[in-house]
C-alpha beads as a LAMMPS data file, in Angstrom:
LAMMPS data file: protein, C-alpha beads

451 atoms
450 bonds

1 atom types
1 bond types

-500.0 500.0 xlo xhi
-500.0 500.0 ylo yhi
-500.0 500.0 zlo zhi

Masses

1 110.0

Atoms # bond

1 1 1 -311.219 195.005 -372.243
2 1 1 -314.315 194.486 -370.091
3 1 1 -316.523 195.825 -372.891
4 1 1 -314.948 193.411 -375.382
5 1 1 -315.553 190.414 -373.058
6 1 1 -319.170 191.470 -372.587
7 1 1 -319.718 191.838 -376.283
8 1 1 -318.145 188.431 -376.963
9 1 1 -320.205 186.649 -374.302
10 1 1 -323.365 188.351 -375.495
11 1 1 -322.716 187.285 -379.066
12 1 1 -322.051 183.725 -377.969
13 1 1 -325.239 183.662 -375.915
14 1 1 -327.224 184.776 -378.928
15 1 1 -325.548 182.200 -381.118
16 1 1 -326.287 179.453 -378.584
17 1 1 -329.908 180.468 -378.241
18 1 1 -330.247 180.541 -381.999
19 1 1 -329.442 176.852 -382.091
20 1 1 -327.086 177.083 -385.000
21 1 1 -324.284 175.200 -383.210
22 1 1 -323.713 172.171 -381.010
23 1 1 -323.361 174.588 -378.129
24 1 1 -326.919 175.761 -378.755
25 1 1 -328.264 172.209 -378.704
26 1 1 -326.352 171.475 -375.505
27 1 1 -327.876 174.552 -373.898
28 1 1 -331.400 173.479 -374.819
29 1 1 -330.774 169.982 -373.476
30 1 1 -329.487 171.236 -370.121
31 1 1 -331.251 169.673 -367.100
32 1 1 -332.295 173.149 -366.002
33 1 1 -334.399 173.466 -369.166
34 1 1 -336.211 170.190 -368.777
35 1 1 -339.903 170.867 -368.179
36 1 1 -339.861 169.213 -364.754
37 1 1 -337.037 171.529 -363.651
38 1 1 -338.533 174.823 -364.881
39 1 1 -340.007 176.789 -362.016
40 1 1 -341.442 179.743 -363.919
41 1 1 -345.073 179.835 -365.100
42 1 1 -346.301 180.350 -368.668
43 1 1 -348.144 183.670 -368.981
44 1 1 -350.960 183.948 -371.519
45 1 1 -350.423 186.928 -373.833
46 1 1 -352.700 188.658 -376.331
47 1 1 -351.173 189.054 -379.791
48 1 1 -352.059 192.105 -381.948
49 1 1 -351.398 192.576 -385.635
50 1 1 -348.508 194.833 -386.468
51 1 1 -349.388 198.256 -387.811
52 1 1 -348.632 199.225 -391.391
53 1 1 -345.900 201.562 -390.264
54 1 1 -343.356 199.149 -391.624
55 1 1 -344.408 200.082 -395.097
56 1 1 -343.166 203.579 -394.473
57 1 1 -339.656 202.482 -393.530
58 1 1 -337.102 203.362 -396.155
59 1 1 -334.354 200.908 -397.146
60 1 1 -331.310 200.833 -394.894
61 1 1 -328.534 203.127 -396.005
62 1 1 -324.882 202.153 -395.985
63 1 1 -323.294 203.461 -392.741
64 1 1 -321.166 206.549 -393.258
65 1 1 -318.063 205.162 -391.534
66 1 1 -317.936 202.374 -394.116
67 1 1 -317.782 204.994 -396.842
68 1 1 -315.307 207.343 -395.162
69 1 1 -312.975 204.679 -393.661
70 1 1 -313.038 201.537 -395.819
71 1 1 -309.773 200.097 -394.323
72 1 1 -311.033 200.400 -390.731
73 1 1 -314.341 198.907 -391.797
74 1 1 -312.505 195.891 -393.189
75 1 1 -310.768 195.225 -389.897
76 1 1 -314.063 195.513 -388.021
77 1 1 -315.830 193.095 -390.324
78 1 1 -313.016 190.580 -389.855
79 1 1 -313.353 190.868 -386.066
80 1 1 -317.089 190.253 -386.215
81 1 1 -316.600 187.184 -388.406
82 1 1 -313.948 185.894 -385.972
83 1 1 -316.315 186.213 -383.029
84 1 1 -319.065 184.356 -384.817
85 1 1 -316.656 181.552 -385.731
86 1 1 -315.550 181.316 -382.107
87 1 1 -319.165 181.142 -380.962
88 1 1 -319.895 178.343 -383.411
89 1 1 -317.578 176.088 -381.393
90 1 1 -319.288 174.526 -378.396
91 1 1 -317.537 175.565 -375.163
92 1 1 -315.773 172.840 -373.216
93 1 1 -317.405 172.411 -369.805
94 1 1 -315.129 170.717 -367.280
95 1 1 -317.052 168.647 -364.775
96 1 1 -315.583 166.705 -361.912
97 1 1 -316.111 163.001 -362.544
98 1 1 -318.471 161.419 -360.092
99 1 1 -316.734 158.625 -358.266
100 1 1 -318.956 155.652 -357.702
101 1 1 -317.955 153.456 -354.782
102 1 1 -316.210 150.321 -355.834
103 1 1 -318.344 147.228 -355.331
104 1 1 -317.594 145.174 -352.268
105 1 1 -315.918 141.881 -353.155
106 1 1 -318.453 139.092 -353.259
107 1 1 -321.366 141.380 -352.383
108 1 1 -323.255 142.430 -355.473
109 1 1 -325.404 145.573 -355.532
110 1 1 -327.689 144.860 -352.600
111 1 1 -330.847 146.855 -353.208
112 1 1 -333.190 147.778 -350.345
113 1 1 -335.525 144.880 -349.733
114 1 1 -339.161 145.192 -348.857
115 1 1 -339.804 143.609 -345.491
116 1 1 -342.497 141.249 -346.735
117 1 1 -340.948 137.809 -346.439
118 1 1 -342.738 135.328 -344.165
119 1 1 -341.454 135.488 -340.597
120 1 1 -339.700 132.412 -339.208
121 1 1 -340.876 130.694 -336.036
122 1 1 -339.838 131.913 -332.594
123 1 1 -336.602 130.578 -331.077
124 1 1 -336.518 129.314 -327.498
125 1 1 -333.331 129.548 -325.448
126 1 1 -332.544 128.543 -321.900
127 1 1 -333.222 131.978 -320.416
128 1 1 -335.214 133.700 -323.152
129 1 1 -337.614 133.499 -326.048
130 1 1 -336.794 135.179 -329.372
131 1 1 -339.840 136.481 -331.254
132 1 1 -339.301 137.311 -334.965
133 1 1 -340.145 140.880 -336.006
134 1 1 -339.802 143.152 -339.020
135 1 1 -336.792 145.398 -339.470
136 1 1 -339.145 148.357 -339.293
137 1 1 -339.850 147.421 -335.668
138 1 1 -336.293 148.333 -334.628
139 1 1 -336.326 151.918 -333.317
140 1 1 -333.693 154.212 -334.799
141 1 1 -332.314 151.650 -337.231
142 1 1 -331.895 154.201 -340.024
143 1 1 -330.269 156.788 -337.747
144 1 1 -327.513 154.810 -336.036
145 1 1 -323.976 154.939 -337.423
146 1 1 -323.785 151.149 -337.662
147 1 1 -320.315 151.423 -339.186
148 1 1 -319.057 152.419 -335.716
149 1 1 -320.068 148.951 -334.487
150 1 1 -318.237 147.160 -337.313
151 1 1 -314.854 147.022 -335.485
152 1 1 -316.573 145.209 -332.600
153 1 1 -318.216 142.819 -335.080
154 1 1 -314.856 142.105 -336.681
155 1 1 -313.459 141.294 -333.233
156 1 1 -316.232 138.739 -332.686
157 1 1 -315.408 137.233 -336.077
158 1 1 -311.929 136.464 -334.749
159 1 1 -313.643 133.763 -332.684
160 1 1 -316.824 132.983 -334.622
161 1 1 -319.382 130.449 -333.502
162 1 1 -320.583 127.925 -336.113
163 1 1 -323.703 130.033 -336.762
164 1 1 -321.564 132.998 -337.852
165 1 1 -318.603 131.339 -339.540
166 1 1 -320.123 131.551 -343.043
167 1 1 -321.037 135.256 -342.764
168 1 1 -317.816 136.544 -341.204
169 1 1 -315.982 136.853 -344.565
170 1 1 -318.782 139.102 -345.836
171 1 1 -318.671 141.144 -342.638
172 1 1 -314.938 141.660 -343.197
173 1 1 -315.551 142.718 -346.825
174 1 1 -317.995 145.374 -345.625
175 1 1 -315.528 146.932 -343.178
176 1 1 -314.990 150.092 -345.262
177 1 1 -318.496 150.284 -346.704
178 1 1 -320.903 153.084 -345.873
179 1 1 -323.422 152.703 -343.091
180 1 1 -326.230 152.535 -345.688
181 1 1 -324.576 149.622 -347.512
182 1 1 -323.973 147.851 -344.214
183 1 1 -327.629 148.340 -343.224
184 1 1 -328.838 146.899 -346.532
185 1 1 -326.603 143.881 -346.021
186 1 1 -327.973 143.364 -342.509
187 1 1 -331.569 143.476 -343.775
188 1 1 -330.704 140.980 -346.491
189 1 1 -328.764 138.474 -344.385
190 1 1 -330.136 138.742 -340.852
191 1 1 -333.487 138.259 -339.136
192 1 1 -334.287 140.425 -336.081
193 1 1 -335.841 138.805 -333.021
194 1 1 -337.299 140.564 -330.010
195 1 1 -335.729 139.123 -326.862
196 1 1 -338.191 138.454 -324.056
197 1 1 -338.615 136.260 -321.014
198 1 1 -340.471 132.981 -321.192
199 1 1 -343.360 134.933 -319.654
200 1 1 -343.335 137.334 -322.652
201 1 1 -341.832 140.320 -320.799
202 1 1 -339.670 142.316 -323.183
203 1 1 -338.392 145.075 -320.872
204 1 1 -335.349 144.560 -318.691
205 1 1 -332.470 146.464 -317.107
206 1 1 -329.406 148.221 -318.514
207 1 1 -326.399 149.062 -316.342
208 1 1 -322.889 150.114 -317.295
209 1 1 -319.282 149.247 -316.644
210 1 1 -315.940 150.671 -317.679
211 1 1 -312.197 150.249 -317.404
212 1 1 -310.681 152.421 -314.649
213 1 1 -307.422 154.268 -315.261
214 1 1 -305.356 154.323 -312.088
215 1 1 -301.890 155.087 -310.776
216 1 1 -299.800 152.410 -309.088
217 1 1 -296.371 151.355 -307.943
218 1 1 -294.458 148.140 -308.418
219 1 1 -293.324 148.336 -304.787
220 1 1 -295.154 149.102 -301.562
221 1 1 -293.952 152.611 -300.843
222 1 1 -295.414 155.849 -299.545
223 1 1 -299.171 155.947 -300.105
224 1 1 -299.112 152.845 -302.344
225 1 1 -299.970 150.089 -299.855
226 1 1 -303.043 148.314 -301.350
227 1 1 -301.918 145.193 -303.274
228 1 1 -303.453 143.602 -306.361
229 1 1 -302.806 139.839 -306.367
230 1 1 -302.225 137.090 -308.896
231 1 1 -304.038 133.825 -308.042
232 1 1 -302.488 131.905 -305.116
233 1 1 -301.142 128.410 -305.781
234 1 1 -303.672 126.809 -303.423
235 1 1 -306.717 128.562 -304.909
236 1 1 -308.202 125.364 -306.361
237 1 1 -307.692 123.430 -303.110
238 1 1 -310.229 125.430 -301.133
239 1 1 -313.707 126.304 -302.429
240 1 1 -314.658 128.960 -301.608
241 1 1 -311.371 130.589 -300.749
242 1 1 -310.858 133.181 -297.990
243 1 1 -313.246 136.132 -298.200
244 1 1 -312.204 139.779 -298.379
245 1 1 -312.111 140.374 -294.624
246 1 1 -310.154 137.165 -294.008
247 1 1 -307.626 138.080 -296.706
248 1 1 -307.079 141.406 -294.948
249 1 1 -306.809 139.960 -291.437
250 1 1 -305.915 136.233 -291.289
251 1 1 -302.201 135.275 -291.240
252 1 1 -302.910 132.075 -293.252
253 1 1 -304.516 134.022 -296.070
254 1 1 -301.731 136.587 -296.074
255 1 1 -299.087 133.863 -296.167
256 1 1 -300.787 132.168 -299.141
257 1 1 -300.644 135.450 -301.085
258 1 1 -297.062 136.355 -300.225
259 1 1 -295.081 136.892 -303.422
260 1 1 -298.275 137.163 -305.519
261 1 1 -298.402 140.962 -305.374
262 1 1 -298.489 142.380 -308.913
263 1 1 -298.502 146.049 -307.937
264 1 1 -299.857 148.450 -305.317
265 1 1 -302.541 151.143 -305.403
266 1 1 -302.973 154.065 -303.033
267 1 1 -306.743 153.840 -302.482
268 1 1 -308.630 150.735 -301.276
269 1 1 -311.779 152.072 -302.952
270 1 1 -309.947 152.139 -306.301
271 1 1 -308.962 148.523 -305.694
272 1 1 -312.624 147.661 -305.026
273 1 1 -313.643 149.412 -308.259
274 1 1 -311.057 147.362 -310.132
275 1 1 -312.387 144.145 -308.571
276 1 1 -315.941 145.006 -309.591
277 1 1 -315.121 146.158 -313.120
278 1 1 -312.826 143.182 -313.712
279 1 1 -309.940 145.007 -315.374
280 1 1 -308.185 148.359 -315.429
281 1 1 -305.337 150.384 -316.877
282 1 1 -302.621 151.316 -314.376
283 1 1 -299.798 153.788 -314.881
284 1 1 -297.081 151.953 -312.945
285 1 1 -293.870 153.377 -311.567
286 1 1 -291.175 150.735 -311.916
287 1 1 -288.343 150.306 -309.353
288 1 1 -285.928 152.173 -311.641
289 1 1 -288.304 155.151 -311.809
290 1 1 -289.660 154.480 -315.322
291 1 1 -293.399 154.741 -315.832
292 1 1 -295.476 152.626 -318.179
293 1 1 -299.075 151.576 -318.673
294 1 1 -300.125 148.006 -317.923
295 1 1 -303.491 146.322 -317.839
296 1 1 -304.692 144.383 -314.835
297 1 1 -306.963 141.754 -316.374
298 1 1 -309.376 139.399 -314.634
299 1 1 -308.157 135.824 -314.236
300 1 1 -309.974 134.242 -311.247
301 1 1 -311.974 134.891 -308.067
302 1 1 -312.118 133.498 -304.553
303 1 1 -315.537 131.939 -305.388
304 1 1 -317.291 134.064 -302.816
305 1 1 -320.653 135.683 -303.714
306 1 1 -320.718 139.261 -304.918
307 1 1 -322.478 141.684 -302.569
308 1 1 -323.212 145.274 -303.509
309 1 1 -321.731 147.821 -301.128
310 1 1 -324.128 150.375 -302.602
311 1 1 -327.079 148.203 -301.578
312 1 1 -325.630 147.869 -298.063
313 1 1 -325.495 151.664 -297.755
314 1 1 -329.014 152.076 -299.148
315 1 1 -330.497 149.463 -296.821
316 1 1 -329.113 151.379 -293.825
317 1 1 -330.312 154.689 -295.256
318 1 1 -326.773 156.014 -295.211
319 1 1 -327.055 157.280 -298.793
320 1 1 -329.757 157.935 -301.377
321 1 1 -327.414 157.862 -304.403
322 1 1 -325.843 154.410 -304.843
323 1 1 -323.735 155.376 -307.845
324 1 1 -319.939 155.328 -307.533
325 1 1 -319.817 159.099 -307.137
326 1 1 -322.408 158.803 -304.357
327 1 1 -320.507 155.990 -302.611
328 1 1 -317.221 157.892 -302.789
329 1 1 -318.881 160.983 -301.350
330 1 1 -320.032 158.916 -298.336
331 1 1 -316.520 157.471 -297.894
332 1 1 -315.054 160.986 -297.924
333 1 1 -317.362 161.847 -295.034
334 1 1 -316.698 158.580 -293.155
335 1 1 -313.021 157.595 -293.673
336 1 1 -312.933 155.467 -290.507
337 1 1 -315.638 153.114 -291.891
338 1 1 -313.930 152.233 -295.177
339 1 1 -312.989 148.654 -294.202
340 1 1 -316.430 148.061 -292.688
341 1 1 -317.962 149.034 -296.020
342 1 1 -315.559 147.110 -298.269
343 1 1 -315.829 143.907 -296.230
344 1 1 -319.546 143.766 -297.070
345 1 1 -318.475 142.420 -300.468
346 1 1 -316.667 139.122 -299.755
347 1 1 -315.734 138.557 -303.405
348 1 1 -312.092 139.168 -304.425
349 1 1 -310.738 139.146 -307.984
350 1 1 -307.249 137.934 -308.884
351 1 1 -305.481 139.444 -311.860
352 1 1 -302.887 138.854 -314.519
353 1 1 -300.740 141.568 -316.017
354 1 1 -300.991 142.361 -319.718
355 1 1 -298.247 144.414 -321.346
356 1 1 -299.487 147.212 -323.603
357 1 1 -297.900 148.489 -326.826
358 1 1 -295.792 151.568 -326.243
359 1 1 -296.922 154.807 -327.857
360 1 1 -300.315 153.613 -329.107
361 1 1 -303.864 153.544 -327.825
362 1 1 -304.345 150.160 -326.146
363 1 1 -307.185 147.925 -327.284
364 1 1 -310.046 147.352 -324.900
365 1 1 -309.903 144.629 -322.258
366 1 1 -310.862 141.146 -323.371
367 1 1 -314.395 140.081 -322.562
368 1 1 -315.729 136.625 -321.871
369 1 1 -315.841 135.868 -325.617
370 1 1 -312.059 136.231 -325.605
371 1 1 -311.891 139.299 -327.848
372 1 1 -311.138 142.958 -326.985
373 1 1 -314.159 145.045 -326.065
374 1 1 -315.072 148.138 -328.065
375 1 1 -316.098 151.260 -326.173
376 1 1 -319.810 152.075 -326.564
377 1 1 -320.389 149.070 -328.863
378 1 1 -319.857 146.041 -326.596
379 1 1 -322.250 144.713 -323.979
380 1 1 -322.161 141.995 -321.354
381 1 1 -325.131 139.621 -321.407
382 1 1 -326.405 136.410 -319.896
383 1 1 -325.079 133.901 -322.412
384 1 1 -328.016 131.595 -321.652
385 1 1 -330.202 134.270 -323.227
386 1 1 -327.924 135.676 -325.968
387 1 1 -324.830 133.791 -327.244
388 1 1 -321.467 135.539 -327.412
389 1 1 -320.775 137.211 -330.737
390 1 1 -324.422 138.024 -331.444
391 1 1 -325.148 141.480 -332.889
392 1 1 -327.904 143.064 -330.820
393 1 1 -330.106 146.085 -331.388
394 1 1 -330.387 147.936 -328.081
395 1 1 -332.957 150.545 -327.022
396 1 1 -332.773 152.276 -323.671
397 1 1 -334.174 155.594 -322.544
398 1 1 -333.504 156.996 -319.101
399 1 1 -332.295 159.928 -317.031
400 1 1 -328.631 159.487 -317.988
401 1 1 -328.773 158.912 -321.741
402 1 1 -330.732 157.302 -324.570
403 1 1 -329.581 154.515 -326.882
404 1 1 -330.904 153.203 -330.191
405 1 1 -327.868 151.404 -331.524
406 1 1 -326.128 148.289 -332.747
407 1 1 -323.950 146.537 -330.156
408 1 1 -322.192 143.160 -329.863
409 1 1 -322.681 140.633 -327.065
410 1 1 -319.065 139.969 -326.037
411 1 1 -318.915 139.722 -322.262
412 1 1 -320.744 138.586 -319.154
413 1 1 -320.760 139.263 -315.423
414 1 1 -321.916 137.656 -312.228
415 1 1 -324.705 140.232 -311.829
416 1 1 -325.796 140.044 -315.481
417 1 1 -328.537 137.454 -315.230
418 1 1 -331.815 137.219 -317.109
419 1 1 -333.352 137.370 -320.563
420 1 1 -333.351 141.145 -321.114
421 1 1 -330.295 142.186 -319.132
422 1 1 -327.180 143.954 -320.369
423 1 1 -324.129 145.774 -319.027
424 1 1 -322.954 148.531 -321.387
425 1 1 -319.183 148.917 -321.826
426 1 1 -318.654 152.686 -321.716
427 1 1 -314.881 152.652 -322.336
428 1 1 -311.902 153.725 -320.207
429 1 1 -311.247 156.647 -317.904
430 1 1 -313.145 159.007 -315.593
431 1 1 -315.763 160.167 -318.108
432 1 1 -316.704 156.594 -318.961
433 1 1 -316.737 155.806 -315.248
434 1 1 -319.122 158.673 -314.537
435 1 1 -321.627 157.344 -317.083
436 1 1 -321.209 153.695 -316.105
437 1 1 -321.593 154.490 -312.417
438 1 1 -324.947 156.189 -312.922
439 1 1 -326.417 154.059 -315.706
440 1 1 -329.462 152.143 -314.532
441 1 1 -332.480 152.335 -316.804
442 1 1 -335.055 150.298 -318.785
443 1 1 -333.878 148.159 -321.678
444 1 1 -335.189 146.404 -324.788
445 1 1 -333.109 144.053 -326.937
446 1 1 -333.423 142.562 -330.408
447 1 1 -331.053 139.762 -331.412
448 1 1 -329.964 139.776 -335.070
449 1 1 -329.478 136.233 -336.320
450 1 1 -328.493 134.667 -339.676
451 1 1 -331.463 133.815 -341.879

Bonds

1 1 1 2
2 1 2 3
3 1 3 4
4 1 4 5
5 1 5 6
6 1 6 7
7 1 7 8
8 1 8 9
9 1 9 10
10 1 10 11
11 1 11 12
12 1 12 13
13 1 13 14
14 1 14 15
15 1 15 16
16 1 16 17
17 1 17 18
18 1 18 19
19 1 19 20
20 1 20 21
21 1 21 22
22 1 22 23
23 1 23 24
24 1 24 25
25 1 25 26
26 1 26 27
27 1 27 28
28 1 28 29
29 1 29 30
30 1 30 31
31 1 31 32
32 1 32 33
33 1 33 34
34 1 34 35
35 1 35 36
36 1 36 37
37 1 37 38
38 1 38 39
39 1 39 40
40 1 40 41
41 1 41 42
42 1 42 43
43 1 43 44
44 1 44 45
45 1 45 46
46 1 46 47
47 1 47 48
48 1 48 49
49 1 49 50
50 1 50 51
51 1 51 52
52 1 52 53
53 1 53 54
54 1 54 55
55 1 55 56
56 1 56 57
57 1 57 58
58 1 58 59
59 1 59 60
60 1 60 61
61 1 61 62
62 1 62 63
63 1 63 64
64 1 64 65
65 1 65 66
66 1 66 67
67 1 67 68
68 1 68 69
69 1 69 70
70 1 70 71
71 1 71 72
72 1 72 73
73 1 73 74
74 1 74 75
75 1 75 76
76 1 76 77
77 1 77 78
78 1 78 79
79 1 79 80
80 1 80 81
81 1 81 82
82 1 82 83
83 1 83 84
84 1 84 85
85 1 85 86
86 1 86 87
87 1 87 88
88 1 88 89
89 1 89 90
90 1 90 91
91 1 91 92
92 1 92 93
93 1 93 94
94 1 94 95
95 1 95 96
96 1 96 97
97 1 97 98
98 1 98 99
99 1 99 100
100 1 100 101
101 1 101 102
102 1 102 103
103 1 103 104
104 1 104 105
105 1 105 106
106 1 106 107
107 1 107 108
108 1 108 109
109 1 109 110
110 1 110 111
111 1 111 112
112 1 112 113
113 1 113 114
114 1 114 115
115 1 115 116
116 1 116 117
117 1 117 118
118 1 118 119
119 1 119 120
120 1 120 121
121 1 121 122
122 1 122 123
123 1 123 124
124 1 124 125
125 1 125 126
126 1 126 127
127 1 127 128
128 1 128 129
129 1 129 130
130 1 130 131
131 1 131 132
132 1 132 133
133 1 133 134
134 1 134 135
135 1 135 136
136 1 136 137
137 1 137 138
138 1 138 139
139 1 139 140
140 1 140 141
141 1 141 142
142 1 142 143
143 1 143 144
144 1 144 145
145 1 145 146
146 1 146 147
147 1 147 148
148 1 148 149
149 1 149 150
150 1 150 151
151 1 151 152
152 1 152 153
153 1 153 154
154 1 154 155
155 1 155 156
156 1 156 157
157 1 157 158
158 1 158 159
159 1 159 160
160 1 160 161
161 1 161 162
162 1 162 163
163 1 163 164
164 1 164 165
165 1 165 166
166 1 166 167
167 1 167 168
168 1 168 169
169 1 169 170
170 1 170 171
171 1 171 172
172 1 172 173
173 1 173 174
174 1 174 175
175 1 175 176
176 1 176 177
177 1 177 178
178 1 178 179
179 1 179 180
180 1 180 181
181 1 181 182
182 1 182 183
183 1 183 184
184 1 184 185
185 1 185 186
186 1 186 187
187 1 187 188
188 1 188 189
189 1 189 190
190 1 190 191
191 1 191 192
192 1 192 193
193 1 193 194
194 1 194 195
195 1 195 196
196 1 196 197
197 1 197 198
198 1 198 199
199 1 199 200
200 1 200 201
201 1 201 202
202 1 202 203
203 1 203 204
204 1 204 205
205 1 205 206
206 1 206 207
207 1 207 208
208 1 208 209
209 1 209 210
210 1 210 211
211 1 211 212
212 1 212 213
213 1 213 214
214 1 214 215
215 1 215 216
216 1 216 217
217 1 217 218
218 1 218 219
219 1 219 220
220 1 220 221
221 1 221 222
222 1 222 223
223 1 223 224
224 1 224 225
225 1 225 226
226 1 226 227
227 1 227 228
228 1 228 229
229 1 229 230
230 1 230 231
231 1 231 232
232 1 232 233
233 1 233 234
234 1 234 235
235 1 235 236
236 1 236 237
237 1 237 238
238 1 238 239
239 1 239 240
240 1 240 241
241 1 241 242
242 1 242 243
243 1 243 244
244 1 244 245
245 1 245 246
246 1 246 247
247 1 247 248
248 1 248 249
249 1 249 250
250 1 250 251
251 1 251 252
252 1 252 253
253 1 253 254
254 1 254 255
255 1 255 256
256 1 256 257
257 1 257 258
258 1 258 259
259 1 259 260
260 1 260 261
261 1 261 262
262 1 262 263
263 1 263 264
264 1 264 265
265 1 265 266
266 1 266 267
267 1 267 268
268 1 268 269
269 1 269 270
270 1 270 271
271 1 271 272
272 1 272 273
273 1 273 274
274 1 274 275
275 1 275 276
276 1 276 277
277 1 277 278
278 1 278 279
279 1 279 280
280 1 280 281
281 1 281 282
282 1 282 283
283 1 283 284
284 1 284 285
285 1 285 286
286 1 286 287
287 1 287 288
288 1 288 289
289 1 289 290
290 1 290 291
291 1 291 292
292 1 292 293
293 1 293 294
294 1 294 295
295 1 295 296
296 1 296 297
297 1 297 298
298 1 298 299
299 1 299 300
300 1 300 301
301 1 301 302
302 1 302 303
303 1 303 304
304 1 304 305
305 1 305 306
306 1 306 307
307 1 307 308
308 1 308 309
309 1 309 310
310 1 310 311
311 1 311 312
312 1 312 313
313 1 313 314
314 1 314 315
315 1 315 316
316 1 316 317
317 1 317 318
318 1 318 319
319 1 319 320
320 1 320 321
321 1 321 322
322 1 322 323
323 1 323 324
324 1 324 325
325 1 325 326
326 1 326 327
327 1 327 328
328 1 328 329
329 1 329 330
330 1 330 331
331 1 331 332
332 1 332 333
333 1 333 334
334 1 334 335
335 1 335 336
336 1 336 337
337 1 337 338
338 1 338 339
339 1 339 340
340 1 340 341
341 1 341 342
342 1 342 343
343 1 343 344
344 1 344 345
345 1 345 346
346 1 346 347
347 1 347 348
348 1 348 349
349 1 349 350
350 1 350 351
351 1 351 352
352 1 352 353
353 1 353 354
354 1 354 355
355 1 355 356
356 1 356 357
357 1 357 358
358 1 358 359
359 1 359 360
360 1 360 361
361 1 361 362
362 1 362 363
363 1 363 364
364 1 364 365
365 1 365 366
366 1 366 367
367 1 367 368
368 1 368 369
369 1 369 370
370 1 370 371
371 1 371 372
372 1 372 373
373 1 373 374
374 1 374 375
375 1 375 376
376 1 376 377
377 1 377 378
378 1 378 379
379 1 379 380
380 1 380 381
381 1 381 382
382 1 382 383
383 1 383 384
384 1 384 385
385 1 385 386
386 1 386 387
387 1 387 388
388 1 388 389
389 1 389 390
390 1 390 391
391 1 391 392
392 1 392 393
393 1 393 394
394 1 394 395
395 1 395 396
396 1 396 397
397 1 397 398
398 1 398 399
399 1 399 400
400 1 400 401
401 1 401 402
402 1 402 403
403 1 403 404
404 1 404 405
405 1 405 406
406 1 406 407
407 1 407 408
408 1 408 409
409 1 409 410
410 1 410 411
411 1 411 412
412 1 412 413
413 1 413 414
414 1 414 415
415 1 415 416
416 1 416 417
417 1 417 418
418 1 418 419
419 1 419 420
420 1 420 421
421 1 421 422
422 1 422 423
423 1 423 424
424 1 424 425
425 1 425 426
426 1 426 427
427 1 427 428
428 1 428 429
429 1 429 430
430 1 430 431
431 1 431 432
432 1 432 433
433 1 433 434
434 1 434 435
435 1 435 436
436 1 436 437
437 1 437 438
438 1 438 439
439 1 439 440
440 1 440 441
441 1 441 442
442 1 442 443
443 1 443 444
444 1 444 445
445 1 445 446
446 1 446 447
447 1 447 448
448 1 448 449
449 1 449 450
450 1 450 451
């Protein structure tokens, strides 16, 4: 059988090469035979005249088996004719159809645009100056997976400012597009601006924040004795309200907060982390023993100034590492000085409880724009420099990590002040907290604004 298949394929190959069938023409027109695709070289050859030996060749005699076995010869001739007929039919080549992506509704075939249009004038904001640049000036633009920032952009489009209202439908249409299509759309519709101070300084500071995941109890019991409070009724009647030390020690402050306890934590340092980060996920044990996740979300403060406990430790040369891991290591060595340390920050945050959907990954906490934050794609900014909802190209290189990526300005913070200043939302949990606690490195920002 193998010999028959070989003979058949060889005969077909010869027939195709001969060009006597459609299959032969298809073979010659194959892309592999186009001159630009042929990798072999043409070798010059010398041609010699054939000798006259051919004149000595006698005419071909009829093969003996045809004479001795005429019936068998007939069958063989029929088989040969059948093979040649089969070879005359062009083989069917099954190719998988190439699926071209369906066009995005309302966005027609955006081809890459040469960055040659005249640049617009600079924009001046209260805390910054925006200098127009070319898209080629944005480092890493062609390498970032911009599609990973699209969910954050869609969140901002839930509360669009007037400048973005017209483009948000197109942003929604591009949700499932490839990163390349999204990049082409950005180059077509948006103008990048380098963010700098009014004194033309374009380098600032990047820090990080995250959402802690903690364990708590609805009641004060066992180790769970550190309360998280809802705002007191008299909060607006006294500005500023009691500071952290007074809340812990004064009977009047304690009386004003009675009945405002939302839940209890076991560690006062965890409570301080929650106050600084502004929100957190807590696995709460209810009075009936059930456990469920809730979010403690920022709602108000006591209007006291924020003071860094890390700075207090550095100024007294008690530590050299002012990250959260460094601060906790000092507390572990000095448990009797915990209150002394925590009271250095007079600011207290009051919370509200947000129920979370059961059995699903909760969305991020809401930022100052009023939309959920997206891990690794949301930043807090000074809104006097960059308005909420603005897509921003961020570059930062330092000892912890390096960023060249698209992010969305969706939050703010009391310590986030200045033209080129951002707080990077790292996400939830210990790993995000480790990065956020150590992140402190140089920063450059480019605001992307509608043309």
